[in-house]
C-alpha positions in Angstrom: 116.7 -2.8 263.3 115.4 -1.9 259.8 111.8 -2.5 258.9 110.7 -3.3 255.4 107.8 -1.2 254.2 105.6 -2.2 251.3 103.1 0.2 249.7 100.3 -1.8 248.2 97.5 -0.8 245.9 94.9 -3.1 244.4 91.5 -4.6 244.2 90.2 -7.7 246.0 92.0 -10.3 243.9 94.9 -8.3 242.5 97.6 -6.5 244.5 100.5 -4.5 243.1 103.6 -3.5 245.1 104.2 0.2 244.2 107.3 0.7 246.4 109.4 -1.3 248.9 112.2 -0.3 251.2 113.0 1.1 254.6 111.4 4.3 255.9 114.6 6.2 255.1 115.0 4.9 251.5 111.3 5.4 250.7 111.4 9.0 252.0 114.6 9.7 250.0 112.9 8.5 246.7 110.1 11.0 247.3 107.5 8.7 245.7 104.1 7.6 246.9 105.2 6.7 250.4 106.8 10.2 250.7 103.5 11.8 249.7 101.4 9.7 252.1 103.9 10.2 255.0 104.1 14.0 254.4 100.4 14.4 254.2 99.9 12.5 257.5 102.8 14.3 259.2 101.3 17.7 258.2 98.4 17.1 260.6 100.8 16.8 263.6 102.8 19.9 263.0 
């Protein structure tokens, strides 16, 4: 089963989708999701 992940940034009344895709495709793109995931993962290694 694939899960769709949306990376959102915005203010109270305005939201912008920065990236969307599965975990694997977002990591492969090495965009904002990759940066957030890598930062979080570094605390567990």
